[in-house]
C-alpha positions in Angstrom: 102.7 102.7 102.7 105.5 100.2 101.8 108.0 99.0 104.3 109.5 95.5 103.8 109.7 94.3 107.3 107.6 96.7 109.4 103.9 96.6 109.9 102.5 100.1 110.0 98.9 99.8 109.0 96.0 97.5 110.1 95.0 96.2 106.7 97.8 94.3 105.0 97.9 93.5 101.3 100.4 90.8 100.3 101.1 90.8 96.6 103.2 88.9 94.2 106.1 90.8 92.6 107.1 94.5 92.2 104.7 95.1 89.3 101.7 94.2 91.5 103.2 96.1 94.4 103.5 99.4 92.5 100.2 99.0 90.8 98.4 98.5 94.1 100.2 101.4 95.7 99.2 103.7 92.8 95.6 102.5 93.0 95.5 103.1 96.8 97.0 106.6 96.3 94.1 107.2 93.8 91.5 105.9 96.3 93.0 107.9 99.1 92.3 111.1 97.2 88.7 110.0 97.0 88.2 108.7 100.5 91.5 109.1 102.4 90.4 108.0 105.8 89.4 104.5 104.7 92.2 103.6 102.3 95.0 105.2 104.4 94.7 102.1 106.6 96.2 99.8 104.0 99.8 98.7 103.7 101.2 96.7 100.7 104.0 94.2 101.0 105.6 92.2 98.1 105.9 88.6 99.1 108.1 87.8 96.0 107.2 84.9 93.8 104.5 82.3 94.3 106.9 80.0 96.1 107.8 82.7 98.6 104.3 83.3 100.0 104.8 80.6 102.5 108.0 82.2 103.8 106.3 85.6 104.1 103.5 84.0 106.1 105.9 82.2 108.3 107.7 85.3 109.4 104.7 87.7 109.5 103.6 86.9 113.1 107.2 87.6 114.3 107.2 91.1 112.9 106.9 94.1 115.2 103.3 95.3 115.5 101.8 92.1 114.0 99.0 92.5 116.6 97.8 95.6 114.8 96.7 93.6 111.7 93.0 93.4 111.2 92.9 92.0 107.7 95.2 90.3 105.2 94.5 90.2 101.5 96.6 88.1 99.2 96.9 88.9 95.5 98.8 86.6 93.2 98.9 85.6 89.6 97.0 82.5 88.8 99.4 81.6 86.0 97.6 78.9 83.9 95.6 77.2 86.6 93.3 79.3 88.8 92.3 76.3 91.0 96.0 75.4 91.6 96.7 79.0 92.6 93.9 79.1 95.1 95.0 75.7 96.6 98.6 77.0 96.8 97.5 80.1 98.8 95.2 78.1 101.0 97.9 75.5 101.7 100.4 78.3 102.6 97.8 79.9 105.0 97.0 76.5 106.7 100.7 75.5 107.0 101.4 78.6 109.0 98.3 78.6 111.3 96.1 81.1 109.4 92.5 80.4 108.7 92.0 79.6 105.1 89.1 80.4 102.8 87.3 77.5 101.1 86.7 79.4 97.8 88.2 82.4 96.0 87.1 85.8 97.4 85.7 84.3 100.7 86.3 86.4 103.8 87.5 84.4 106.7 87.1 85.7 110.3 89.4 85.0 113.2 92.6 84.8 111.1 94.8 82.6 113.3 93.8 79.1 114.0 
């Protein structure tokens, strides 16, 4: 489920930091026991700190098997300002050619611009 530089599943979750990484992995393991087929399609990658999300998005399309990705979910800490956190994620997405949601929790189709 976790491999730093190899895409192995079609639904990618990018998260901030090792605590979030291990929590999400544990939660997915729990969900797999309930409905394995659905949740086995998820892979979790730690993008590091907030400032490192842009770097992860920059290299993501160059990774082997990038074409297999059907969805990307980004989970990060909002720190003290939720709006600034959303704007930071949206800016990183836009700067690297990804479609960007206009509000939190919005699903954007056709990921690459």
